[in-house]
C-alpha positions as CSV (number, residue, x, y, z in Angstrom):
1,M,0.1,11.4,-5.1
2,S,-2.8,12.9,-3.3
3,L,-5.2,10.7,-5.3
4,L,-3.2,7.6,-4.2
5,F,-3.3,8.6,-0.6
6,G,-7.0,9.4,-0.9
7,N,-7.6,5.9,-2.4
8,L,-5.6,4.4,0.4
9,T,-7.6,6.3,3.0
10,Q,-10.9,5.2,1.3
11,E,-9.8,1.5,1.4
12,F,-9.0,1.8,5.1
13,V,-12.4,3.4,5.7
14,N,-14.2,0.7,3.8
15,F,-12.4,-2.1,5.8
16,T,-13.0,-0.4,9.1
17,Q,-16.7,0.0,8.2
18,I,-17.0,-3.8,7.8
19,I,-15.3,-4.4,11.1
20,Y,-17.6,-1.8,12.8
21,Q,-20.7,-3.4,11.3
22,A,-19.5,-6.9,12.5
23,D,-18.9,-5.6,16.0
24,N,-22.4,-4.2,16.1
25,N,-23.9,-7.5,15.0
26,V,-25.1,-6.3,11.5
27,P,-26.4,-9.4,9.7
28,G,-23.9,-10.7,7.2
29,A,-21.1,-8.4,8.1
30,A,-19.1,-11.0,10.0
31,D,-19.1,-13.1,6.8
32,Q,-17.5,-10.3,4.8
33,I,-14.5,-9.7,7.1
34,S,-12.1,-12.2,5.4
35,A,-13.0,-10.9,1.9
36,A,-12.7,-7.3,3.0
37,A,-9.3,-8.0,4.6
38,A,-8.0,-9.7,1.5
39,H,-9.2,-6.8,-0.7
40,F,-7.7,-4.3,1.7
41,R,-4.3,-6.1,1.7
42,H,-4.3,-6.3,-2.1
43,A,-5.4,-2.7,-2.6
44,S,-3.0,-1.2,-0.1
45,G,-0.2,-3.3,-1.5
46,M,-0.8,-2.0,-5.0
47,L,-1.1,1.6,-3.8
48,A,2.2,1.1,-1.9
49,I,3.8,-0.1,-5.1
50,Y,2.6,2.9,-7.0
51,L,3.9,5.2,-4.3
52,V,7.3,3.5,-4.2
53,C,7.7,3.7,-7.9
54,M,6.7,7.4,-8.0
55,G,9.1,8.1,-5.1
56,A,11.9,6.3,-7.0
57,C,11.3,8.3,-10.1
58,L,11.2,11.6,-8.2
59,D,14.3,10.7,-6.3
60,Y,16.1,9.8,-9.5
61,Q,15.2,13.0,-11.2
62,N,16.1,15.3,-8.3
63,S,19.2,13.4,-7.2
64,T,22.5,15.1,-7.2
65,L,24.2,12.2,-5.5
66,E,27.0,10.1,-7.0
67,F,26.0,7.2,-9.2
68,D,26.8,4.6,-6.5
69,C,24.4,6.2,-4.1
70,V,21.6,6.2,-6.7
71,I,22.2,2.5,-7.3
72,R,22.0,1.8,-3.6
73,R,18.8,3.7,-3.3
74,W,17.2,1.8,-6.3
75,N,18.3,-1.5,-4.7
76,L,16.6,-0.5,-1.4
77,L,13.4,0.6,-3.2
78,L,13.3,-2.6,-5.3
79,H,13.8,-4.6,-2.1
80,V,10.8,-2.9,-0.5
81,L,8.8,-3.3,-3.7
82,V,9.4,-7.1,-3.8
83,H,8.4,-7.5,-0.2
84,V,5.2,-5.5,-0.7
85,C,4.3,-7.7,-3.7
86,M,5.0,-10.8,-1.6
87,G,2.9,-9.5,1.3
88,V,5.6,-9.2,3.9
89,Y,4.9,-5.6,4.6
90,Q,1.1,-5.5,5.1
């Protein structure tokens, strides 16, 4: 999980670096903002999917709840997963 959070942090740093360069009038940086934003949305969405799946697996293994509660949690996690894939949670 620490690798995934590290990758998410690196993606954020890369995106903010492009924004910083564009704010300081570095030639060509302003043209890269839309591509950098699209890459950041895609990468952060994929990393969020990985984290949700890992959390679901850990929760399922450590769960001492009744079966109905486990099903409700899986439904919630799948709901979030679908919205991340669709780009609702960005």
